[in-house]
N, C-alpha and C positions, 0 to 999 in steps of 0.2 A: 718285733712290733708289740706295742703295749696292748693289753687286753681291755683296759679301762682308761678313760680320759676324764679329767675334772672339768668343771664348768668354765674355768678361766682358760684352760687349754683349748676348749672348743670355741669359746668366744674369740680368742686370738686367731685360731685357724680360719674362722669364717668372717673375721673382721666385723663382728656384731657385739652388741652389749650383752652382758649376762642377763639383764632384764628381759631381753628378747627371748632368750632360751627359757627363762622361767615362764614367760607368757605362752610360748609354744607348748610347754608342759601343762599350763593351766587350762588351755583350750583343747587339750587332748591330742595335739599333733605328735608329740613324742612322749615317751615315758621312761626316763632314765632310771637305772637301778639306784639304790641307796646303800651307802656304806654303813658300817656299824655306828659310825659317828654322824650319820644322816647326811653325808655329802652326796651330791648327785654324781653318779658314775655313768659315763656315756660309753656305749659299746660301738663296734663297727656298724652294727645295724642302725643305731641311732644316727651315726654319721651318714649312712646311706639315705635315711629318711630326711635328714637335714639338707642333703643335696637336692632331693625332690622338692622340699619346701623352698629352697633358694630359687630353683628353676621356675616354680609356680609363681613366686613373688615377682620374678622378672617379667612374667607374662601378665602381671596385674591381677592375679587371683587374690581374693581375700582369704583370711584364715578359714572361714566357713567352707569356701569352695575347695581349699586345699584338704581340709578334713574329709570332705565328701569324696575327693579323689583317692585319698589314702585308704579310706574305709572300703572303697569299691574298686580297688586296683584290679585291672584285668587287661588282657591283651587289647581288647577293643577300646577300653577307656584310655589306654596308653597311646594307641594310634590316634584317637581323637585329640588327645593332649598334644602329641607331636605335630599333628596337622595344624593345630591352632598356633603352635610355636613357629612352624614354617610360614604360616600366613602373616604373622607379625613381623618376622624377619624379612619376608618379601616386601611388606609395606615400608619397612625401614630402609631397605635397599632402594626402593622407588623414591622415597623422600630424599635420600642422600644423592641419588642420581639427578633429581630435580635441582637440588641445591648446587651440585657440581656444575651442571649445565648453566645455571644462573651466574655462578662465579666466573665460568669461562667466558660467557657473553660479556659480562662486565669488564673483564680483563681486556678482551678484544676492543670493546668500546673505548675504554680509557687509553689503551695503546694507540688506537687510531687518532686520538686527539693530539698525539705528539707530532703527527704529520699533517695537521690541518693548516690550510692557508688562511691567514687572517687578513682582514681588510679587503676581502673579496666576497662576492655573492655566488652561490652555486645552487642550482635547482636540483633537488633530489626527488625521486619518485618512489613511493612506498606502496606495498600492497594495501588494499582496502582493509580498514580495521576500525573498531569502535574507539571513541575517545571520551574520556571523562574529564570534567573540569571541576577543580576545587574552588569553591567560593569562600576562601578563607584568606585572611590577611597573614602573610608570612613575613615576619620581621626578624626571624632567626633561622639559620640553616637547620638547627636541630628540630624545628617544627615540621620540616618537610618529611622526615622519616616518620614522625608520629602521624601526620595526616595521610601519608601514603599507606601506612599500616591500617589506619582506620578505613580508608577507601577500599583496600584489598579485602577486608573482612566482609564487605557488602557484595563482593563479586564471587562468582563460582569458580573462576579460573585465575591462575597467576597473572599478575599484571606486568607489563613491560614498561619501564619508566623512560620516557623520552628525556635524554640528557642526563642519565644517571652517571 
């Protein structure tokens, strides 16, 4: 294993631009060594710090918050950091489950249309629910998605679209 890595190697390893690495150095997140010819040389410790930076960026931390964490690393701060990461992951899981449920419902609804009897009337009973009415002229199918998105922004809960 190499002892030192050049900026291009690190940029390729992390799939980031060399400018980002220079910026991290500028704001004091990392401090690579310099060769005799003034090239940046990254050590395994720098790679360790870059892993922390990457994880913090995924959580939405800005460079100031990352610097604060790096300067005050402790077991307690790490626990707080990991709990925040856990909270964000739980939220993403919840959002994905909601999306999955919506997709499954839409598949069932669309699938049911394959077995519909046409040219007949049928009375359906649904549980009581609120209804919203769009007072917009819809002359293109594409407008429906836009208007439904606009409508759903004004509501606190997800909407179920009749006839989706």
